C-alpha positions, 0 to 999 in steps of 0.5 A: 500499499503506497503512503500518501505523501500529502498526508505526511506533509499535513502531519508534519507541516500542517500549514503546507499541507492545508495549502497543498489541499486547496487553492494554494497548492501551486504556491505550496509545491513551489515553496517546497521545491525551492526550499527543500530541493533547491529547485524552484521548478520542481514537479509534484513527483519530485517532491513526492519522492523527496517526502516519501524518502525523507530522513528525520533531519529532512522532516525537521527541516520541513517542520521549520519551513512550515513555520516560515510559510505560515508566517509569510501567509499571515503577513500576506493576510491569507488565512489558511485556516479559513481556506481549510474550513471553506474546503471542508464546507463544500461537502456539507454544501452539497447536502443543501441540495439533496441530503438523502445520499449522505443519509443513505450512505451514512446509515448503510456504512454504519449498519454494515460496520456494526453488522460486521463487528457483531457477526465476527464476534458471534462466529468467534464466540460460537466456534471458539474461532482460531484463525490463521495469521493471515485471515486475522491480519486481513480481518484486523485491517478491515475493522481498522479501516471501517473504524476509522470511517465512523469518526468521519461520519459523526463529524460530518453530522455533528460537526467539529466546531461551532461553525460546523454545527451552524452549517449543519443546522442549516442543512437539517432545516433544509431537509423536508420533514416527513409528516 
């Protein structure tokens, strides 16, 4: 499974990670290429290769670069947090037109998740199931991946900040009520 280099950048350098995921992606690529590789015309693939093979010292340099990038964005009065919030808001804005696909996907995912968990526990208890290491690894990965999606669903519906909750109130109020 290939690692996502943008997730690594987001974890180590959140300001640059936010910029990479939004309208300032070109600026972030330029800064990363110029400061980390010494190549102002570095391609996204060049940066990807560097990030995926970065040494701890290079990651420390990336962290320092992030602080400088954040400061220069602040000096230019560019609010990276607002850009990130606006990006996340776009998914919720889709729900204003038709919220039923989000409801259906959330319900199916959640029921499927708990169905798989209950099924695995039932079979394991009933048969004192002893699985070989390959099957156990696959099931552990499956349950882990499914478990990672639940907080995303909860955050979509309940929000992670007062602004998120305010947006979801607007979506909720736009849903036709069943009488």
